[in-house]
A tleap script that builds the chain and sets N, CA, C and O, in Angstrom:
source leaprc.protein.ff14SB
mol = sequence {
  NMET ASN ARG ILE LYS GLU VAL LEU LYS ASP
  LYS GLY ILE SER GLN THR TRP LEU ALA LYS
  GLN THR GLY LYS SER TYR ASN THR ILE ASN
  GLU TYR SER ARG ASN VAL ARG GLN PRO SER
  LEU GLU ASP LEU TYR LYS ILE ALA ASP ILE
  LEU ASN ILE GLU ALA LYS ASP LEU LEU LYS
  ALA LYS THR ASN LEU ASN CASP
}
set mol.1.N position { 20.060 -47.718 -55.562 }
set mol.1.CA position { 20.525 -49.184 -54.844 }
set mol.1.C position { 21.710 -48.543 -53.817 }
set mol.1.O position { 22.351 -47.504 -53.975 }
set mol.2.N position { 21.763 -49.320 -52.942 }
set mol.2.CA position { 23.444 -48.885 -52.433 }
set mol.2.C position { 24.111 -50.510 -51.807 }
set mol.2.O position { 23.375 -51.495 -51.856 }
set mol.3.N position { 25.271 -50.605 -51.350 }
set mol.3.CA position { 26.155 -51.484 -51.400 }
set mol.3.C position { 26.794 -51.411 -49.637 }
set mol.3.O position { 27.725 -51.944 -49.034 }
set mol.4.N position { 25.801 -50.534 -49.326 }
set mol.4.CA position { 26.286 -50.444 -47.674 }
set mol.4.C position { 26.521 -51.366 -47.207 }
set mol.4.O position { 27.662 -51.590 -46.804 }
set mol.5.N position { 25.341 -52.408 -47.064 }
set mol.5.CA position { 25.571 -53.748 -46.433 }
set mol.5.C position { 26.696 -54.615 -46.680 }
set mol.5.O position { 27.470 -55.037 -45.821 }
set mol.6.N position { 26.726 -54.822 -47.772 }
set mol.6.CA position { 27.720 -55.696 -48.412 }
set mol.6.C position { 29.380 -55.086 -47.970 }
set mol.6.O position { 30.078 -55.955 -47.448 }
set mol.7.N position { 29.935 -53.925 -48.107 }
set mol.7.CA position { 30.596 -52.982 -47.488 }
set mol.7.C position { 31.082 -53.767 -46.400 }
set mol.7.O position { 32.053 -54.513 -46.272 }
set mol.8.N position { 29.640 -53.206 -45.238 }
set mol.8.CA position { 29.974 -53.489 -43.623 }
set mol.8.C position { 30.848 -54.771 -43.692 }
set mol.8.O position { 32.037 -54.755 -43.375 }
set mol.9.N position { 30.162 -55.946 -44.148 }
set mol.9.CA position { 30.305 -56.912 -44.101 }
set mol.9.C position { 31.890 -57.911 -44.542 }
set mol.9.O position { 32.418 -58.897 -44.028 }
set mol.10.N position { 32.228 -57.037 -45.737 }
set mol.10.CA position { 33.350 -57.203 -45.907 }
set mol.10.C position { 34.349 -57.055 -45.167 }
set mol.10.O position { 35.262 -57.835 -44.899 }
set mol.11.N position { 34.058 -55.585 -44.706 }
set mol.11.CA position { 35.191 -55.171 -43.469 }
set mol.11.C position { 35.083 -55.055 -42.248 }
set mol.11.O position { 35.714 -54.281 -41.528 }
set mol.12.N position { 34.186 -55.903 -41.908 }
set mol.12.CA position { 33.805 -56.582 -40.709 }
set mol.12.C position { 33.314 -55.607 -39.686 }
set mol.12.O position { 33.729 -55.673 -38.529 }
set mol.13.N position { 32.432 -54.689 -40.073 }
set mol.13.CA position { 31.980 -52.997 -39.429 }
set mol.13.C position { 30.411 -53.253 -39.075 }
set mol.13.O position { 29.554 -53.647 -39.866 }
set mol.14.N position { 30.252 -52.960 -37.805 }
set mol.14.CA position { 28.791 -53.018 -37.539 }
set mol.14.C position { 28.061 -51.716 -38.110 }
set mol.14.O position { 28.568 -50.634 -38.403 }
set mol.15.N position { 26.596 -52.164 -38.195 }
set mol.15.CA position { 25.696 -51.125 -38.366 }
set mol.15.C position { 25.831 -49.904 -37.145 }
set mol.15.O position { 26.084 -48.725 -37.394 }
set mol.16.N position { 25.595 -50.492 -35.731 }
set mol.16.CA position { 26.090 -49.701 -34.905 }
set mol.16.C position { 27.123 -48.803 -34.889 }
set mol.16.O position { 26.969 -47.606 -34.646 }
set mol.17.N position { 28.506 -49.496 -35.218 }
set mol.17.CA position { 29.829 -48.578 -35.040 }
set mol.17.C position { 29.392 -47.660 -36.032 }
set mol.17.O position { 29.309 -46.528 -35.554 }
set mol.18.N position { 28.985 -47.738 -37.600 }
set mol.18.CA position { 28.490 -46.823 -38.838 }
set mol.18.C position { 27.632 -45.154 -38.173 }
set mol.18.O position { 27.813 -43.938 -38.235 }
set mol.19.N position { 26.617 -46.198 -37.534 }
set mol.19.CA position { 25.842 -45.213 -37.159 }
set mol.19.C position { 26.966 -43.947 -36.592 }
set mol.19.O position { 27.395 -42.970 -37.206 }
set mol.20.N position { 27.338 -44.591 -34.622 }
set mol.20.CA position { 28.087 -43.844 -34.180 }
set mol.20.C position { 29.114 -43.093 -35.123 }
set mol.20.O position { 28.730 -41.928 -35.031 }
set mol.21.N position { 29.612 -43.097 -35.514 }
set mol.21.CA position { 30.212 -42.810 -36.666 }
set mol.21.C position { 30.173 -41.550 -37.518 }
set mol.21.O position { 30.992 -40.708 -37.886 }
set mol.22.N position { 28.443 -41.852 -37.727 }
set mol.22.CA position { 27.862 -40.881 -38.880 }
set mol.22.C position { 27.225 -39.847 -38.173 }
set mol.22.O position { 27.141 -38.650 -38.447 }
set mol.23.N position { 26.795 -40.483 -37.234 }
set mol.23.CA position { 25.796 -39.592 -35.847 }
set mol.23.C position { 24.742 -39.635 -36.433 }
set mol.23.O position { 24.148 -38.558 -36.494 }
set mol.24.N position { 24.115 -40.777 -37.055 }
set mol.24.CA position { 22.699 -41.035 -37.742 }
set mol.24.C position { 22.351 -42.115 -36.427 }
set mol.24.O position { 23.129 -42.461 -35.537 }
set mol.25.N position { 20.932 -42.514 -36.619 }
set mol.25.CA position { 20.455 -43.588 -35.775 }
set mol.25.C position { 20.862 -44.919 -36.057 }
set mol.25.O position { 21.675 -44.864 -36.979 }
set mol.26.N position { 20.732 -45.725 -35.804 }
set mol.26.CA position { 20.901 -47.283 -35.717 }
set mol.26.C position { 19.830 -47.513 -36.797 }
set mol.26.O position { 20.153 -48.026 -37.868 }
set mol.27.N position { 18.469 -47.118 -36.523 }
set mol.27.CA position { 17.469 -47.383 -37.531 }
set mol.27.C position { 17.733 -46.915 -39.052 }
set mol.27.O position { 17.394 -47.538 -40.059 }
set mol.28.N position { 18.617 -45.313 -38.982 }
set mol.28.CA position { 18.294 -44.738 -40.280 }
set mol.28.C position { 19.965 -45.612 -41.090 }
set mol.28.O position { 20.214 -45.595 -42.295 }
set mol.29.N position { 20.727 -46.188 -40.154 }
set mol.29.CA position { 21.671 -46.992 -40.660 }
set mol.29.C position { 21.117 -48.408 -41.103 }
set mol.29.O position { 21.542 -48.882 -42.156 }
set mol.30.N position { 20.393 -48.952 -40.516 }
set mol.30.CA position { 19.662 -50.263 -40.753 }
set mol.30.C position { 18.584 -50.055 -42.312 }
set mol.30.O position { 18.321 -51.043 -42.997 }
set mol.31.N position { 18.209 -49.040 -42.578 }
set mol.31.CA position { 17.063 -49.012 -43.216 }
set mol.31.C position { 18.239 -48.405 -45.079 }
set mol.31.O position { 18.025 -48.684 -46.258 }
set mol.32.N position { 19.136 -47.727 -44.554 }
set mol.32.CA position { 20.313 -47.543 -45.364 }
set mol.32.C position { 20.738 -49.128 -46.205 }
set mol.32.O position { 20.740 -49.345 -47.417 }
set mol.33.N position { 21.088 -50.101 -45.036 }
set mol.33.CA position { 21.967 -51.157 -45.258 }
set mol.33.C position { 20.725 -52.166 -46.089 }
set mol.33.O position { 21.078 -53.043 -46.878 }
set mol.34.N position { 19.223 -51.886 -45.774 }
set mol.34.CA position { 18.499 -52.816 -46.736 }
set mol.34.C position { 17.603 -52.383 -47.987 }
set mol.34.O position { 16.643 -52.884 -48.572 }
set mol.35.N position { 18.317 -51.291 -48.118 }
set mol.35.CA position { 17.488 -50.484 -49.122 }
set mol.35.C position { 16.582 -50.119 -49.642 }
set mol.35.O position { 16.187 -50.005 -50.803 }
set mol.36.N position { 15.938 -49.755 -47.817 }
set mol.36.CA position { 14.813 -49.148 -47.423 }
set mol.36.C position { 14.386 -47.845 -48.085 }
set mol.36.O position { 13.484 -47.651 -48.900 }
set mol.37.N position { 15.512 -46.752 -47.374 }
set mol.37.CA position { 15.467 -45.895 -48.205 }
set mol.37.C position { 17.092 -45.217 -48.358 }
set mol.37.O position { 17.845 -45.265 -47.385 }
set mol.38.N position { 17.483 -44.670 -49.500 }
set mol.38.CA position { 18.825 -44.306 -49.617 }
set mol.38.C position { 19.185 -43.055 -48.217 }
set mol.38.O position { 18.552 -42.476 -47.335 }
set mol.39.N position { 20.454 -43.126 -48.677 }
set mol.39.CA position { 21.013 -41.521 -47.538 }
set mol.39.C position { 21.275 -40.314 -48.938 }
set mol.39.O position { 21.412 -40.332 -50.161 }
set mol.40.N position { 21.250 -39.730 -48.260 }
set mol.40.CA position { 21.170 -38.185 -49.168 }
set mol.40.C position { 23.028 -38.439 -49.751 }
set mol.40.O position { 23.858 -39.145 -49.179 }
set mol.41.N position { 23.219 -37.699 -50.888 }
set mol.41.CA position { 24.983 -37.623 -51.412 }
set mol.41.C position { 25.653 -37.142 -50.377 }
set mol.41.O position { 26.775 -37.582 -50.131 }
set mol.42.N position { 24.943 -35.936 -49.425 }
set mol.42.CA position { 26.002 -35.504 -48.599 }
set mol.42.C position { 26.207 -37.022 -47.578 }
set mol.42.O position { 27.284 -37.083 -46.984 }
set mol.43.N position { 25.450 -37.930 -47.422 }
set mol.43.CA position { 25.551 -38.405 -46.279 }
set mol.43.C position { 26.255 -39.933 -46.900 }
set mol.43.O position { 26.727 -40.783 -46.144 }
set mol.44.N position { 26.219 -40.049 -48.181 }
set mol.44.CA position { 26.550 -40.847 -49.103 }
set mol.44.C position { 27.955 -40.963 -48.801 }
set mol.44.O position { 28.454 -41.973 -48.304 }
set mol.45.N position { 28.825 -39.522 -49.223 }
set mol.45.CA position { 30.141 -39.356 -48.837 }
set mol.45.C position { 30.875 -39.299 -48.487 }
set mol.45.O position { 32.055 -39.355 -48.831 }
set mol.46.N position { 29.628 -38.984 -46.561 }
set mol.46.CA position { 30.426 -39.058 -45.453 }
set mol.46.C position { 30.657 -40.599 -45.458 }
set mol.46.O position { 31.756 -41.117 -45.261 }
set mol.47.N position { 29.641 -41.192 -45.675 }
set mol.47.CA position { 29.575 -42.727 -45.455 }
set mol.47.C position { 31.054 -43.527 -45.818 }
set mol.47.O position { 31.701 -44.262 -45.072 }
set mol.48.N position { 31.351 -43.125 -47.209 }
set mol.48.CA position { 32.313 -43.657 -47.522 }
set mol.48.C position { 33.883 -42.830 -47.587 }
set mol.48.O position { 34.816 -43.093 -48.346 }
set mol.49.N position { 33.824 -41.910 -46.675 }
set mol.49.CA position { 34.874 -41.114 -46.214 }
set mol.49.C position { 35.015 -42.319 -45.200 }
set mol.49.O position { 35.930 -43.121 -45.388 }
set mol.50.N position { 34.319 -42.451 -44.340 }
set mol.50.CA position { 34.158 -43.163 -42.749 }
set mol.50.C position { 34.964 -44.928 -43.344 }
set mol.50.O position { 35.885 -45.552 -42.817 }
set mol.51.N position { 34.168 -45.256 -44.550 }
set mol.51.CA position { 34.758 -46.784 -44.644 }
set mol.51.C position { 35.673 -46.741 -45.585 }
set mol.51.O position { 35.805 -47.784 -46.226 }
set mol.52.N position { 36.628 -45.481 -45.983 }
set mol.52.CA position { 37.855 -45.078 -46.668 }
set mol.52.C position { 37.414 -45.813 -47.740 }
set mol.52.O position { 37.799 -46.949 -47.465 }
set mol.53.N position { 36.672 -45.875 -49.106 }
set mol.53.CA position { 36.353 -46.240 -50.195 }
set mol.53.C position { 35.679 -45.458 -50.452 }
set mol.53.O position { 34.950 -44.914 -49.623 }
set mol.54.N position { 35.724 -45.079 -52.026 }
set mol.54.CA position { 35.157 -43.998 -53.172 }
set mol.54.C position { 33.723 -43.838 -52.967 }
set mol.54.O position { 33.439 -44.986 -52.624 }
set mol.55.N position { 32.483 -43.100 -52.942 }
set mol.55.CA position { 31.680 -42.952 -52.872 }
set mol.55.C position { 30.742 -44.028 -54.227 }
set mol.55.O position { 29.710 -44.690 -54.124 }
set mol.56.N position { 31.592 -43.810 -55.314 }
set mol.56.CA position { 30.916 -44.507 -56.464 }
set mol.56.C position { 30.851 -46.043 -55.789 }
set mol.56.O position { 29.719 -46.526 -55.754 }
set mol.57.N position { 31.846 -46.792 -55.298 }
set mol.57.CA position { 31.627 -48.453 -54.705 }
set mol.57.C position { 30.814 -48.429 -53.590 }
set mol.57.O position { 30.917 -49.403 -52.845 }
set mol.58.N position { 29.966 -47.488 -53.263 }
set mol.58.CA position { 28.909 -47.921 -52.209 }
set mol.58.C position { 27.099 -48.108 -53.470 }
set mol.58.O position { 25.989 -48.466 -53.077 }
set mol.59.N position { 27.405 -47.806 -54.555 }
set mol.59.CA position { 26.464 -47.692 -55.413 }
set mol.59.C position { 26.690 -48.838 -56.159 }
set mol.59.O position { 27.835 -49.272 -56.291 }
set mol.60.N position { 25.433 -49.543 -56.816 }
set mol.60.CA position { 25.282 -50.549 -57.729 }
set mol.60.C position { 23.815 -49.862 -58.368 }
set mol.60.O position { 22.932 -49.119 -57.939 }
set mol.61.N position { 24.156 -50.664 -59.808 }
set mol.61.CA position { 22.983 -50.513 -60.754 }
set mol.61.C position { 21.672 -51.432 -60.424 }
set mol.61.O position { 21.894 -52.471 -59.802 }
set mol.62.N position { 20.651 -51.205 -60.703 }
set mol.62.CA position { 19.689 -52.230 -60.203 }
set mol.62.C position { 19.741 -53.005 -61.590 }
set mol.62.O position { 20.082 -52.429 -62.623 }
set mol.63.N position { 19.394 -54.298 -61.554 }
set mol.63.CA position { 19.607 -55.132 -62.644 }
set mol.63.C position { 18.693 -55.783 -62.937 }
set mol.63.O position { 18.568 -56.197 -64.090 }
set mol.64.N position { 17.791 -56.053 -61.959 }
set mol.64.CA position { 16.521 -56.512 -62.142 }
set mol.64.C position { 15.581 -55.826 -61.180 }
set mol.64.O position { 15.935 -55.036 -60.305 }
set mol.65.N position { 14.538 -56.150 -61.395 }
set mol.65.CA position { 12.787 -55.863 -60.123 }
set mol.65.C position { 13.123 -55.852 -58.969 }
set mol.65.O position { 12.971 -55.014 -58.080 }
set mol.66.N position { 13.866 -57.386 -59.016 }
set mol.66.CA position { 14.196 -58.179 -57.247 }
set mol.66.C position { 14.652 -57.944 -56.917 }
set mol.66.O position { 14.665 -58.388 -55.769 }
set mol.67.N position { 15.698 -56.984 -57.222 }
set mol.67.CA position { 16.994 -56.603 -55.984 }
set mol.67.C position { 16.565 -55.598 -55.482 }
set mol.67.O position { 17.193 -55.041 -54.582 }
savepdb mol mol.pdb
quit
């Protein structure tokens, strides 16, 4: 599970902007944001670098089956 959607909202950054910065499609970033799919470790570190945060801050533990 990741916190990409939360971090983007907190920073006032759009998924479209992040897609352009990463060279990924909007659909890919949207799937990451909705936790439909997870970024590779390389992409996770790239996103963290772009957002100026630690990669670990993009991750969250799954607390229950409904998250």
